N, CA, C and O atoms as a GROMACS GRO file, in nm:
protein
  596
    1MET      N    1  -1.594  -1.315  -4.700
    1MET     CA    2  -1.599  -1.454  -4.731
    1MET      C    3  -1.473  -1.510  -4.675
    1MET      O    4  -1.367  -1.454  -4.703
    2ARG      N    5  -1.475  -1.617  -4.596
    2ARG     CA    6  -1.369  -1.693  -4.545
    2ARG      C    7  -1.334  -1.805  -4.630
    2ARG      O    8  -1.422  -1.886  -4.660
    3ILE      N    9  -1.202  -1.822  -4.678
    3ILE     CA   10  -1.158  -1.922  -4.773
    3ILE      C   11  -1.063  -1.998  -4.698
    3ILE      O   12  -0.966  -1.944  -4.643
    4GLN      N   13  -1.086  -2.128  -4.692
    4GLN     CA   14  -0.982  -2.216  -4.623
    4GLN      C   15  -0.933  -2.319  -4.734
    4GLN      O   16  -1.007  -2.350  -4.827
    5LYS      N   17  -0.821  -2.364  -4.723
    5LYS     CA   18  -0.760  -2.468  -4.799
    5LYS      C   19  -0.830  -2.604  -4.742
    5LYS      O   20  -0.852  -2.623  -4.622
    6SER      N   21  -0.860  -2.686  -4.837
    6SER     CA   22  -0.898  -2.822  -4.784
    6SER      C   23  -0.761  -2.899  -4.756
    6SER      O   24  -0.652  -2.849  -4.782
    7GLY      N   25  -0.777  -3.023  -4.702
    7GLY     CA   26  -0.658  -3.095  -4.673
    7GLY      C   27  -0.582  -3.136  -4.799
    7GLY      O   28  -0.463  -3.165  -4.787
    8THR      N   29  -0.633  -3.140  -4.907
    8THR     CA   30  -0.576  -3.195  -5.030
    8THR      C   31  -0.556  -3.083  -5.133
    8THR      O   32  -0.523  -3.113  -5.247
    9GLY      N   33  -0.573  -2.956  -5.098
    9GLY     CA   34  -0.538  -2.862  -5.200
    9GLY      C   35  -0.623  -2.732  -5.175
    9GLY      O   36  -0.678  -2.707  -5.068
   10VAL      N   37  -0.625  -2.655  -5.280
   10VAL     CA   38  -0.697  -2.526  -5.272
   10VAL      C   39  -0.851  -2.549  -5.290
   10VAL      O   40  -0.893  -2.637  -5.366
   11SER      N   41  -0.928  -2.473  -5.225
   11SER     CA   42  -1.070  -2.476  -5.231
   11SER      C   43  -1.114  -2.412  -5.373
   11SER      O   44  -1.050  -2.322  -5.426
   12ASN      N   45  -1.222  -2.465  -5.424
   12ASN     CA   46  -1.282  -2.415  -5.546
   12ASN      C   47  -1.323  -2.264  -5.511
   12ASN      O   48  -1.311  -2.179  -5.599
   13ASP      N   49  -1.369  -2.231  -5.390
   13ASP     CA   50  -1.410  -2.096  -5.363
   13ASP      C   51  -1.295  -1.994  -5.387
   13ASP      O   52  -1.315  -1.885  -5.441
   14LEU      N   53  -1.176  -2.036  -5.345
   14LEU     CA   54  -1.056  -1.944  -5.372
   14LEU      C   55  -1.028  -1.931  -5.503
   14LEU      O   56  -0.999  -1.818  -5.544
   15HIS      N   57  -1.030  -2.042  -5.592
   15HIS     CA   58  -1.011  -2.025  -5.735
   15HIS      C   59  -1.119  -1.931  -5.804
   15HIS      O   60  -1.090  -1.859  -5.899
   16LYS      N   61  -1.229  -1.936  -5.756
   16LYS     CA   62  -1.342  -1.854  -5.810
   16LYS      C   63  -1.327  -1.709  -5.773
   16LYS      O   64  -1.349  -1.618  -5.854
   17LEU      N   65  -1.286  -1.688  -5.641
   17LEU     CA   66  -1.245  -1.562  -5.596
   17LEU      C   67  -1.138  -1.490  -5.680
   17LEU      O   68  -1.150  -1.374  -5.720
   18VAL      N   69  -1.028  -1.574  -5.704
   18VAL     CA   70  -0.918  -1.513  -5.774
   18VAL      C   71  -0.957  -1.482  -5.924
   18VAL      O   72  -0.921  -1.379  -5.979
   19ARG      N   73  -1.032  -1.576  -5.986
   19ARG     CA   74  -1.077  -1.546  -6.118
   19ARG      C   75  -1.163  -1.426  -6.134
   19ARG      O   76  -1.152  -1.346  -6.226
   20MET      N   77  -1.256  -1.420  -6.027
   20MET     CA   78  -1.342  -1.285  -6.024
   20MET      C   79  -1.259  -1.159  -6.014
   20MET      O   80  -1.286  -1.060  -6.082
   21GLN      N   81  -1.156  -1.162  -5.927
   21GLN     CA   82  -1.074  -1.051  -5.903
   21GLN      C   83  -0.991  -1.015  -6.033
   21GLN      O   84  -0.982  -0.899  -6.073
   22MET      N   85  -0.931  -1.124  -6.097
   22MET     CA   86  -0.856  -1.105  -6.218
   22MET      C   87  -0.945  -1.049  -6.330
   22MET      O   88  -0.899  -0.959  -6.400
   23ARG      N   89  -1.069  -1.096  -6.354
   23ARG     CA   90  -1.168  -1.042  -6.454
   23ARG      C   91  -1.195  -0.893  -6.433
   23ARG      O   92  -1.217  -0.822  -6.530
   24SER      N   93  -1.195  -0.844  -6.307
   24SER     CA   94  -1.237  -0.713  -6.281
   24SER      C   95  -1.109  -0.628  -6.278
   24SER      O   96  -1.128  -0.506  -6.288
   25SER      N   97  -0.988  -0.670  -6.267
   25SER     CA   98  -0.871  -0.592  -6.252
   25SER      C   99  -0.776  -0.598  -6.373
   25SER      O  100  -0.694  -0.507  -6.388
   26ILE      N  101  -0.781  -0.696  -6.459
   26ILE     CA  102  -0.692  -0.714  -6.563
   26ILE      C  103  -0.777  -0.703  -6.694
   26ILE      O  104  -0.869  -0.781  -6.718
   27PRO      N  105  -0.736  -0.595  -6.781
   27PRO     CA  106  -0.813  -0.583  -6.902
   27PRO      C  107  -0.784  -0.702  -7.008
   27PRO      O  108  -0.671  -0.751  -7.018
   28GLN      N  109  -0.887  -0.742  -7.079
   28GLN     CA  110  -0.865  -0.825  -7.184
   28GLN      C  111  -0.790  -0.955  -7.147
   28GLN      O  112  -0.675  -0.971  -7.190
   29LEU      N  113  -0.846  -1.043  -7.074
   29LEU     CA  114  -0.770  -1.164  -7.037
   29LEU      C  115  -0.742  -1.256  -7.169
   29LEU      O  116  -0.634  -1.314  -7.182
   30LYS      N  117  -0.837  -1.265  -7.259
   30LYS     CA  118  -0.823  -1.345  -7.373
   30LYS      C  119  -0.689  -1.338  -7.448
   30LYS      O  120  -0.648  -1.227  -7.482
   31TYR      N  121  -0.620  -1.444  -7.476
   31TYR     CA  122  -0.490  -1.468  -7.533
   31TYR      C  123  -0.384  -1.426  -7.453
   31TYR      O  124  -0.273  -1.413  -7.504
   32LYS      N  125  -0.405  -1.401  -7.322
   32LYS     CA  126  -0.291  -1.374  -7.240
   32LYS      C  127  -0.227  -1.503  -7.182
   32LYS      O  128  -0.297  -1.596  -7.144
   33TRP      N  129  -0.093  -1.506  -7.178
   33TRP     CA  130  -0.021  -1.615  -7.131
   33TRP      C  131  -0.017  -1.610  -6.987
   33TRP      O  132   0.024  -1.509  -6.928
   34LEU      N  133  -0.063  -1.730  -6.917
   34LEU     CA  134  -0.066  -1.737  -6.775
   34LEU      C  135   0.023  -1.841  -6.714
   34LEU      O  136   0.017  -1.955  -6.762
   35LEU      N  137   0.101  -1.818  -6.620
   35LEU     CA  138   0.182  -1.936  -6.547
   35LEU      C  139   0.115  -1.941  -6.411
   35LEU      O  140   0.108  -1.842  -6.338
   36ASP      N  141   0.062  -2.067  -6.377
   36ASP     CA  142   0.009  -2.097  -6.258
   36ASP      C  143   0.113  -2.180  -6.175
   36ASP      O  144   0.138  -2.297  -6.204
   37ILE      N  145   0.171  -2.118  -6.074
   37ILE     CA  146   0.272  -2.192  -5.991
   37ILE      C  147   0.203  -2.262  -5.881
   37ILE      O  148   0.131  -2.202  -5.801
   38GLY      N  149   0.229  -2.406  -5.876
   38GLY     CA  150   0.154  -2.486  -5.774
   38GLY      C  151   0.023  -2.524  -5.830
   38GLY      O  152  -0.078  -2.523  -5.760
   39THR      N  153   0.021  -2.559  -5.962
   39THR     CA  154  -0.111  -2.581  -6.020
   39THR      C  155  -0.188  -2.707  -5.973
   39THR      O  156  -0.305  -2.725  -6.006
   40ASP      N  157  -0.123  -2.789  -5.899
   40ASP     CA  158  -0.192  -2.920  -5.848
   40ASP      C  159  -0.255  -2.991  -5.956
   40ASP      O  160  -0.185  -3.040  -6.044
   41ASP      N  161  -0.388  -3.003  -5.957
   41ASP     CA  162  -0.463  -3.071  -6.065
   41ASP      C  163  -0.505  -2.995  -6.172
   41ASP      O  164  -0.588  -3.040  -6.251
   42ALA      N  165  -0.451  -2.864  -6.186
   42ALA     CA  166  -0.480  -2.771  -6.294
   42ALA      C  167  -0.631  -2.729  -6.312
   42ALA      O  168  -0.682  -2.699  -6.420
   43ARG      N  169  -0.698  -2.730  -6.185
   43ARG     CA  170  -0.845  -2.682  -6.191
   43ARG      C  171  -0.838  -2.537  -6.228
   43ARG      O  172  -0.922  -2.490  -6.304
   44PHE      N  173  -0.734  -2.457  -6.173
   44PHE     CA  174  -0.747  -2.313  -6.195
   44PHE      C  175  -0.716  -2.281  -6.340
   44PHE      O  176  -0.771  -2.186  -6.394
   45CYS      N  177  -0.629  -2.357  -6.404
   45CYS     CA  178  -0.586  -2.345  -6.549
   45CYS      C  179  -0.718  -2.371  -6.629
   45CYS      O  180  -0.756  -2.290  -6.714
   46LYS      N  181  -0.781  -2.474  -6.602
   46LYS     CA  182  -0.913  -2.519  -6.669
   46LYS      C  183  -1.011  -2.404  -6.656
   46LYS      O  184  -1.076  -2.364  -6.752
   47LEU      N  185  -1.018  -2.351  -6.533
   47LEU     CA  186  -1.116  -2.241  -6.508
   47LEU      C  187  -1.087  -2.118  -6.595
   47LEU      O  188  -1.179  -2.062  -6.654
   48MET      N  189  -0.957  -2.076  -6.604
   48MET     CA  190  -0.914  -1.961  -6.675
   48MET      C  191  -0.918  -1.976  -6.825
   48MET      O  192  -0.928  -1.878  -6.898
   49MET      N  193  -0.909  -2.096  -6.870
   49MET     CA  194  -0.928  -2.120  -7.008
   49MET      C  195  -1.057  -2.082  -7.064
   49MET      O  196  -1.066  -2.057  -7.184
   50GLN      N  197  -1.162  -2.074  -6.982
   50GLN     CA  198  -1.296  -2.036  -7.015
   50GLN      C  199  -1.298  -1.883  -7.054
   50GLN      O  200  -1.388  -1.834  -7.122
   51ASP      N  201  -1.188  -1.810  -7.003
   51ASP     CA  202  -1.186  -1.668  -7.027
   51ASP      C  203  -1.083  -1.646  -7.155
   51ASP      O  204  -1.054  -1.530  -7.186
   52GLY      N  205  -1.035  -1.742  -7.219
   52GLY     CA  206  -0.952  -1.736  -7.335
   52GLY      C  207  -0.800  -1.727  -7.295
   52GLY      O  208  -0.716  -1.709  -7.383
   53VAL      N  209  -0.766  -1.740  -7.168
   53VAL     CA  210  -0.629  -1.735  -7.115
   53VAL      C  211  -0.555  -1.862  -7.171
   53VAL      O  212  -0.618  -1.967  -7.187
   54ILE      N  213  -0.426  -1.852  -7.200
   54ILE     CA  214  -0.338  -1.952  -7.234
   54ILE      C  215  -0.260  -2.000  -7.117
   54ILE      O  216  -0.159  -1.938  -7.085
   55PRO      N  217  -0.300  -2.105  -7.048
   55PRO     CA  218  -0.241  -2.126  -6.916
   55PRO      C  219  -0.126  -2.235  -6.933
   55PRO      O  220  -0.132  -2.320  -7.021
   56VAL      N  221  -0.028  -2.226  -6.850
   56VAL     CA  222   0.086  -2.326  -6.832
   56VAL      C  223   0.093  -2.334  -6.674
   56VAL      O  224   0.115  -2.238  -6.601
   57GLY      N  225   0.070  -2.469  -6.631
   57GLY     CA  226   0.065  -2.498  -6.494
   57GLY      C  227   0.207  -2.575  -6.458
   57GLY      O  228   0.252  -2.668  -6.525
   58ILE      N  229   0.266  -2.525  -6.348
   58ILE     CA  230   0.380  -2.597  -6.297
   58ILE      C  231   0.349  -2.646  -6.154
   58ILE      O  232   0.272  -2.588  -6.077
   59ASP      N  233   0.417  -2.758  -6.126
   59ASP     CA  234   0.402  -2.808  -5.989
   59ASP      C  235   0.523  -2.911  -5.969
   59ASP      O  236   0.566  -2.974  -6.065
   60ILE      N  237   0.573  -2.924  -5.850
   60ILE     CA  238   0.669  -3.018  -5.823
   60ILE      C  239   0.628  -3.162  -5.802
   60ILE      O  240   0.707  -3.256  -5.800
   61ASP      N  241   0.501  -3.171  -5.786
   61ASP     CA  242   0.435  -3.307  -5.775
   61ASP      C  243   0.396  -3.367  -5.908
   61ASP      O  244   0.297  -3.326  -5.969
   62ARG      N  245   0.480  -3.470  -5.959
   62ARG     CA  246   0.451  -3.544  -6.072
   62ARG      C  247   0.314  -3.605  -6.078
   62ARG      O  248   0.258  -3.620  -6.187
   63CYS      N  249   0.256  -3.641  -5.963
   63CYS     CA  250   0.128  -3.707  -5.960
   63CYS      C  251   0.009  -3.616  -5.993
   63CYS      O  252  -0.099  -3.664  -6.027
   64SER      N  253   0.032  -3.475  -5.980
   64SER     CA  254  -0.066  -3.390  -6.022
   64SER      C  255  -0.082  -3.368  -6.164
   64SER      O  256  -0.181  -3.310  -6.211
   65LYS      N  257   0.020  -3.416  -6.239
   65LYS     CA  258   0.022  -3.401  -6.392
   65LYS      C  259   0.012  -3.267  -6.434
   65LYS      O  260  -0.081  -3.238  -6.510
   66PRO      N  261   0.100  -3.171  -6.392
   66PRO     CA  262   0.118  -3.040  -6.432
   66PRO      C  263   0.169  -3.030  -6.587
   66PRO      O  264   0.231  -3.124  -6.638
   67SER      N  265   0.142  -2.918  -6.655
   67SER     CA  266   0.216  -2.904  -6.784
   67SER      C  267   0.349  -2.913  -6.772
   67SER      O  268   0.402  -2.979  -6.861
   68VAL      N  269   0.426  -2.863  -6.684
   68VAL     CA  270   0.568  -2.865  -6.654
   68VAL      C  271   0.592  -2.900  -6.508
   68VAL      O  272   0.519  -2.858  -6.418
   69ILE      N  273   0.698  -2.982  -6.486
   69ILE     CA  274   0.745  -3.025  -6.338
   69ILE      C  275   0.855  -2.931  -6.320
   69ILE      O  276   0.961  -2.936  -6.383
   70ALA      N  277   0.823  -2.839  -6.228
   70ALA     CA  278   0.929  -2.745  -6.182
   70ALA      C  279   0.890  -2.676  -6.052
   70ALA      O  280   0.776  -2.678  -6.007
   71ASN      N  281   0.989  -2.616  -5.996
   71ASN     CA  282   0.954  -2.532  -5.863
   71ASN      C  283   0.967  -2.392  -5.891
   71ASN      O  284   1.019  -2.345  -5.992
   72ALA      N  285   0.911  -2.324  -5.789
   72ALA     CA  286   0.892  -2.168  -5.807
   72ALA      C  287   1.038  -2.098  -5.801
   72ALA      O  288   1.057  -1.984  -5.844
   73MET      N  289   1.135  -2.173  -5.748
   73MET     CA  290   1.265  -2.120  -5.740
   73MET      C  291   1.350  -2.110  -5.859
   73MET      O  292   1.440  -2.027  -5.872
   74HIS      N  293   1.315  -2.200  -5.946
   74HIS     CA  294   1.381  -2.226  -6.078
   74HIS      C  295   1.281  -2.249  -6.187
   74HIS      O  296   1.249  -2.362  -6.223
   75LEU      N  297   1.232  -2.136  -6.239
   75LEU     CA  298   1.121  -2.141  -6.344
   75LEU      C  299   1.196  -2.166  -6.477
   75LEU      O  300   1.286  -2.091  -6.516
   76PRO      N  301   1.154  -2.275  -6.544
   76PRO     CA  302   1.230  -2.308  -6.671
   76PRO      C  303   1.171  -2.239  -6.795
   76PRO      O  304   1.131  -2.299  -6.895
   77PHE      N  305   1.171  -2.093  -6.775
   77PHE     CA  306   1.107  -2.023  -6.890
   77PHE      C  307   1.214  -1.899  -6.914
   77PHE      O  308   1.293  -1.861  -6.827
   78ASN      N  309   1.203  -1.849  -7.035
   78ASN     CA  310   1.273  -1.729  -7.066
   78ASN      C  311   1.216  -1.601  -7.009
   78ASN      O  312   1.098  -1.594  -6.974
   79ARG      N  313   1.302  -1.500  -7.001
   79ARG     CA  314   1.261  -1.367  -6.950
   79ARG      C  315   1.141  -1.317  -7.027
   79ARG      O  316   1.127  -1.342  -7.146
   80ASN      N  317   1.055  -1.247  -6.958
   80ASN     CA  318   0.940  -1.176  -7.026
   80ASN      C  319   0.852  -1.265  -7.114
   80ASN      O  320   0.813  -1.230  -7.226
   81THR      N  321   0.824  -1.382  -7.058
   81THR     CA  322   0.744  -1.487  -7.128
   81THR      C  323   0.580  -1.462  -7.094
   81THR      O  324   0.491  -1.472  -7.179
   82PHE      N  325   0.560  -1.432  -6.967
   82PHE     CA  326   0.416  -1.449  -6.934
   82PHE      C  327   0.356  -1.312  -6.905
   82PHE      O  328   0.427  -1.225  -6.855
   83ASP      N  329   0.234  -1.291  -6.934
   83ASP     CA  330   0.148  -1.176  -6.902
   83ASP      C  331   0.102  -1.166  -6.766
   83ASP      O  332   0.090  -1.059  -6.707
   84ILE      N  333   0.072  -1.293  -6.710
   84ILE     CA  334   0.012  -1.307  -6.568
   84ILE      C  335   0.092  -1.425  -6.512
   84ILE      O  336   0.129  -1.517  -6.586
   85VAL      N  337   0.118  -1.422  -6.374
   85VAL     CA  338   0.177  -1.528  -6.311
   85VAL      C  339   0.094  -1.533  -6.184
   85VAL      O  340   0.091  -1.434  -6.110
   86THR      N  341   0.025  -1.648  -6.153
   86THR     CA  342  -0.055  -1.673  -6.028
   86THR      C  343   0.020  -1.772  -5.935
   86THR      O  344   0.080  -1.871  -5.977
   87MET      N  345   0.011  -1.740  -5.817
   87MET     CA  346   0.048  -1.826  -5.709
   87MET      C  347  -0.054  -1.833  -5.606
   87MET      O  348  -0.066  -1.740  -5.525
   88ILE      N  349  -0.132  -1.941  -5.602
   88ILE     CA  350  -0.248  -1.947  -5.509
   88ILE      C  351  -0.211  -2.060  -5.414
   88ILE      O  352  -0.182  -2.173  -5.451
   89SER      N  353  -0.214  -2.014  -5.276
   89SER     CA  354  -0.188  -2.105  -5.175
   89SER      C  355  -0.066  -2.190  -5.186
   89SER      O  356  -0.069  -2.312  -5.168
   90VAL      N  357   0.048  -2.119  -5.218
   90VAL     CA  358   0.175  -2.183  -5.234
   90VAL      C  359   0.269  -2.120  -5.142
   90VAL      O  360   0.352  -2.192  -5.086
   91SER      N  361   0.266  -1.986  -5.120
   91SER     CA  362   0.366  -1.923  -5.039
   91SER      C  363   0.367  -1.960  -4.895
   91SER      O  364   0.463  -1.923  -4.828
   92ASP      N  365   0.273  -2.028  -4.839
   92ASP     CA  366   0.283  -2.071  -4.704
   92ASP      C  367   0.352  -2.208  -4.701
   92ASP      O  368   0.375  -2.261  -4.593
   93LEU      N  369   0.383  -2.264  -4.811
   93LEU     CA  370   0.458  -2.382  -4.822
   93LEU      C  371   0.612  -2.358  -4.828
   93LEU      O  372   0.686  -2.456  -4.819
   94LEU      N  373   0.661  -2.239  -4.843
   94LEU     CA  374   0.789  -2.207  -4.878
   94LEU      C  375   0.857  -2.143  -4.745
   94LEU      O  376   0.798  -2.078  -4.658
   95GLU      N  377   0.986  -2.173  -4.749
   95GLU     CA  378   1.074  -2.102  -4.650
   95GLU      C  379   1.082  -1.948  -4.687
   95GLU      O  380   1.051  -1.910  -4.800
   96LYS      N  381   1.123  -1.864  -4.594
   96LYS     CA  382   1.136  -1.715  -4.628
   96LYS      C  383   1.225  -1.701  -4.748
   96LYS      O  384   1.187  -1.635  -4.844
   97TRP      N  385   1.349  -1.766  -4.746
   97TRP     CA  386   1.441  -1.753  -4.855
   97TRP      C  387   1.398  -1.802  -4.992
   97TRP      O  388   1.422  -1.748  -5.100
   98GLU      N  389   1.327  -1.919  -4.968
   98GLU     CA  390   1.258  -1.973  -5.102
   98GLU      C  391   1.144  -1.870  -5.158
   98GLU      O  392   1.138  -1.853  -5.280
   99LEU      N  393   1.056  -1.804  -5.074
   99LEU     CA  394   0.981  -1.708  -5.122
   99LEU      C  395   1.042  -1.603  -5.194
   99LEU      O  396   1.001  -1.566  -5.304
  100ASN      N  397   1.146  -1.550  -5.130
  100ASN     CA  398   1.224  -1.438  -5.195
  100ASN      C  399   1.279  -1.478  -5.326
  100ASN      O  400   1.276  -1.397  -5.419
  101THR      N  401   1.331  -1.596  -5.343
  101THR     CA  402   1.392  -1.634  -5.468
  101THR      C  403   1.270  -1.663  -5.571
  101THR      O  404   1.284  -1.638  -5.691
  102ALA      N  405   1.160  -1.713  -5.522
  102ALA     CA  406   1.047  -1.731  -5.617
  102ALA      C  407   0.998  -1.601  -5.673
  102ALA      O  408   0.969  -1.590  -5.792
  103LEU      N  409   0.989  -1.499  -5.583
  103LEU     CA  410   0.945  -1.374  -5.636
  103LEU      C  411   1.044  -1.302  -5.731
  103LEU      O  412   1.007  -1.227  -5.821
  104GLN      N  413   1.162  -1.329  -5.707
  104GLN     CA  414   1.272  -1.288  -5.815
  104GLN      C  415   1.247  -1.363  -5.953
  104GLN      O  416   1.249  -1.305  -6.062
  105GLU      N  417   1.225  -1.485  -5.936
  105GLU     CA  418   1.186  -1.567  -6.055
  105GLU      C  419   1.050  -1.522  -6.127
  105GLU      O  420   1.043  -1.520  -6.250
  106ILE      N  421   0.956  -1.492  -6.057
  106ILE     CA  422   0.835  -1.446  -6.114
  106ILE      C  423   0.862  -1.305  -6.173
  106ILE      O  424   0.809  -1.275  -6.280
  107ASN      N  425   0.932  -1.228  -6.116
  107ASN     CA  426   0.960  -1.098  -6.185
  107ASN      C  427   1.049  -1.110  -6.314
  107ASN      O  428   1.040  -1.029  -6.406
  108ARG      N  429   1.127  -1.205  -6.315
  108ARG     CA  430   1.201  -1.247  -6.439
  108ARG      C  431   1.120  -1.300  -6.547
  108ARG      O  432   1.143  -1.259  -6.661
  109VAL      N  433   1.030  -1.383  -6.527
  109VAL     CA  434   0.946  -1.450  -6.636
  109VAL      C  435   0.821  -1.362  -6.672
  109VAL      O  436   0.750  -1.390  -6.768
  110LEU      N  437   0.797  -1.253  -6.590
  110LEU     CA  438   0.674  -1.164  -6.627
  110LEU      C  439   0.726  -1.067  -6.719
  110LEU      O  440   0.840  -1.021  -6.714
  111LYS      N  441   0.627  -1.036  -6.814
  111LYS     CA  442   0.654  -0.922  -6.913
  111LYS      C  443   0.638  -0.796  -6.839
  111LYS      O  444   0.578  -0.792  -6.731
  112ASN      N  445   0.694  -0.689  -6.897
  112ASN     CA  446   0.690  -0.557  -6.831
  112ASN      C  447   0.539  -0.518  -6.840
  112ASN      O  448   0.477  -0.532  -6.945
  113GLY      N  449   0.485  -0.472  -6.732
  113GLY     CA  450   0.335  -0.439  -6.733
  113GLY      C  451   0.250  -0.556  -6.705
  113GLY      O  452   0.127  -0.547  -6.705
  114GLY      N  453   0.320  -0.681  -6.678
  114GLY     CA  454   0.246  -0.791  -6.651
  114GLY      C  455   0.185  -0.793  -6.499
  114GLY      O  456   0.203  -0.700  -6.420
  115TYR      N  457   0.114  -0.906  -6.471
  115TYR     CA  458   0.048  -0.906  -6.343
  115TYR      C  459   0.091  -1.031  -6.253
  115TYR      O  460   0.094  -1.145  -6.300
  116PHE      N  461   0.123  -1.003  -6.131
  116PHE     CA  462   0.140  -1.115  -6.037
  116PHE      C  463   0.015  -1.115  -5.946
  116PHE      O  464  -0.029  -1.014  -5.890
  117VAL      N  465  -0.036  -1.238  -5.936
  117VAL     CA  466  -0.155  -1.257  -5.872
  117VAL      C  467  -0.136  -1.355  -5.755
  117VAL      O  468  -0.100  -1.470  -5.780
  118HIS      N  469  -0.158  -1.315  -5.632
  118HIS     CA  470  -0.135  -1.404  -5.509
  118HIS      C  471  -0.265  -1.423  -5.455
  118HIS      O  472  -0.343  -1.329  -5.436
  119GLY      N  473  -0.293  -1.548  -5.428
  119GLY     CA  474  -0.411  -1.580  -5.358
  119GLY      C  475  -0.385  -1.672  -5.244
  119GLY      O  476  -0.304  -1.765  -5.255
  120ALA      N  477  -0.456  -1.648  -5.129
  120ALA     CA  478  -0.422  -1.718  -4.999
  120ALA      C  479  -0.542  -1.729  -4.915
  120ALA      O  480  -0.600  -1.626  -4.878
  121GLY      N  481  -0.583  -1.844  -4.883
  121GLY     CA  482  -0.686  -1.870  -4.785
  121GLY      C  483  -0.637  -1.856  -4.635
  121GLY      O  484  -0.525  -1.813  -4.605
  122GLU      N  485  -0.730  -1.895  -4.547
  122GLU     CA  486  -0.678  -1.894  -4.416
  122GLU      C  487  -0.572  -2.005  -4.398
  122GLU      O  488  -0.584  -2.109  -4.462
  123PRO      N  489  -0.474  -1.989  -4.316
  123PRO     CA  490  -0.367  -2.086  -4.298
  123PRO      C  491  -0.436  -2.217  -4.232
  123PRO      O  492  -0.539  -2.212  -4.163
  124MET      N  493  -0.367  -2.331  -4.262
  124MET     CA  494  -0.427  -2.448  -4.195
  124MET      C  495  -0.378  -2.451  -4.062
  124MET      O  496  -0.264  -2.412  -4.036
  125ILE      N  497  -0.469  -2.500  -3.963
  125ILE     CA  498  -0.446  -2.495  -3.821
  125ILE      C  499  -0.316  -2.580  -3.794
  125ILE      O  500  -0.303  -2.696  -3.832
  126GLY      N  501  -0.221  -2.507  -3.724
  126GLY     CA  502  -0.095  -2.579  -3.688
  126GLY      C  503   0.005  -2.576  -3.797
  126GLY      O  504   0.108  -2.643  -3.782
  127HIS      N  505  -0.012  -2.506  -3.906
  127HIS     CA  506   0.088  -2.516  -4.023
  127HIS      C  507   0.206  -2.428  -3.973
  127HIS      O  508   0.184  -2.314  -3.930
  128PRO      N  509   0.320  -2.476  -3.978
  128PRO     CA  510   0.447  -2.414  -3.925
  128PRO      C  511   0.488  -2.289  -3.992
  128PRO      O  512   0.554  -2.206  -3.930
  129LYS      N  513   0.452  -2.271  -4.118
  129LYS     CA  514   0.505  -2.162  -4.192
  129LYS      C  515   0.389  -2.061  -4.224
  129LYS      O  516   0.283  -2.100  -4.274
  130HIS      N  517   0.412  -1.936  -4.193
  130HIS     CA  518   0.296  -1.832  -4.220
  130HIS      C  519   0.358  -1.721  -4.314
  130HIS      O  520   0.326  -1.603  -4.296
  131TRP      N  521   0.437  -1.752  -4.405
  131TRP     CA  522   0.495  -1.641  -4.485
  131TRP      C  523   0.394  -1.575  -4.574
  131TRP      O  524   0.423  -1.470  -4.632
  132GLU      N  525   0.271  -1.634  -4.586
  132GLU     CA  526   0.169  -1.562  -4.663
  132GLU      C  527   0.129  -1.429  -4.594
  132GLU      O  528   0.066  -1.345  -4.658
  133ARG      N  529   0.160  -1.410  -4.477
  133ARG     CA  530   0.127  -1.284  -4.408
  133ARG      C  531   0.197  -1.169  -4.474
  133ARG      O  532   0.150  -1.055  -4.476
  134VAL      N  533   0.313  -1.203  -4.526
  134VAL     CA  534   0.390  -1.108  -4.594
  134VAL      C  535   0.318  -1.044  -4.710
  134VAL      O  536   0.324  -0.923  -4.730
  135LEU      N  537   0.252  -1.126  -4.786
  135LEU     CA  538   0.166  -1.087  -4.907
  135LEU      C  539   0.016  -1.075  -4.873
  135LEU      O  540  -0.066  -1.029  -4.952
  136GLY      N  541  -0.013  -1.119  -4.751
  136GLY     CA  542  -0.167  -1.098  -4.709
  136GLY      C  543  -0.242  -1.223  -4.750
  136GLY      O  544  -0.194  -1.314  -4.818
  137TYR      N  545  -0.376  -1.218  -4.697
  137TYR     CA  546  -0.470  -1.326  -4.713
  137TYR      C  547  -0.574  -1.271  -4.809
  137TYR      O  548  -0.597  -1.150  -4.807
  138GLY      N  549  -0.638  -1.350  -4.891
  138GLY     CA  550  -0.740  -1.312  -4.988
  138GLY      C  551  -0.667  -1.310  -5.115
  138GLY      O  552  -0.576  -1.391  -5.137
  139VAL      N  553  -0.708  -1.210  -5.207
  139VAL     CA  554  -0.637  -1.211  -5.343
  139VAL      C  555  -0.575  -1.061  -5.348
  139VAL      O  556  -0.635  -0.959  -5.314
  140SER      N  557  -0.448  -1.069  -5.395
  140SER     CA  558  -0.376  -0.938  -5.420
  140SER      C  559  -0.333  -0.950  -5.564
  140SER      O  560  -0.283  -1.054  -5.607
  141ILE      N  561  -0.353  -0.834  -5.643
  141ILE     CA  562  -0.299  -0.833  -5.783
  141ILE      C  563  -0.203  -0.725  -5.792
  141ILE      O  564  -0.233  -0.613  -5.748
  142PHE      N  565  -0.092  -0.748  -5.844
  142PHE     CA  566   0.021  -0.647  -5.846
  142PHE      C  567   0.060  -0.636  -5.986
  142PHE      O  568   0.091  -0.738  -6.048
  143ARG      N  569   0.060  -0.512  -6.047
  143ARG     CA  570   0.108  -0.484  -6.179
  143ARG      C  571   0.252  -0.452  -6.175
  143ARG      O  572   0.294  -0.363  -6.102
  144ILE      N  573   0.334  -0.527  -6.257
  144ILE     CA  574   0.474  -0.512  -6.252
  144ILE      C  575   0.525  -0.424  -6.356
  144ILE      O  576   0.502  -0.449  -6.475
  145ALA      N  577   0.600  -0.310  -6.314
  145ALA     CA  578   0.666  -0.220  -6.406
  145ALA      C  579   0.807  -0.237  -6.386
  145ALA      O  580   0.861  -0.213  -6.278
  146LYS      N  581   0.877  -0.281  -6.500
  146LYS     CA  582   1.021  -0.298  -6.481
  146LYS      C  583   1.097  -0.179  -6.529
  146LYS      O  584   1.050  -0.105  -6.615
  147GLU      N  585   1.221  -0.158  -6.471
  147GLU     CA  586   1.306  -0.051  -6.524
  147GLU      C  587   1.354  -0.078  -6.654
  147GLU      O  588   1.397  -0.190  -6.681
  148GLN      N  589   1.350   0.018  -6.740
  148GLN     CA  590   1.408  -0.003  -6.882
  148GLN      C  591   1.560   0.026  -6.874
  148GLN      O  592   1.605   0.117  -6.805
  149LYS      N  593   1.640  -0.060  -6.951
  149LYS     CA  594   1.768  -0.042  -6.941
  149LYS      C  595   1.827   0.008  -7.067
  149LYS      O  596   1.948   0.030  -7.074
   0.00000   0.00000   0.00000
């Protein structure tokens, strides 16, 4: 299945693919706290609510009306807050250093044993940044095990 971003956001097909992968890879989604980075119009949050997930969507665009206005490099949440963090078609918008900082922030807000879910469609033609290749295209789910101090 080829997934492409539309000119105004992420395709519904990619959202459905991410949800399907999460349902098959993450046990008991119900009552899990989910942070959706780059939530845009919160379509993915609304979709995941059908599975009993408690979503919080962030975006830097006030017009998209996210739950929280913030960027991925400075997540305004305490350590170990979320069970799942999703970043769908966002990493291609970040510079390499921004992606590195965002991944550090994701690790900080994820609970031990939490899941980082990265979703990416085909890059837009002529898009200058292709950092998504670092994480790959399609859907990747990473379970995060943190060192105990």
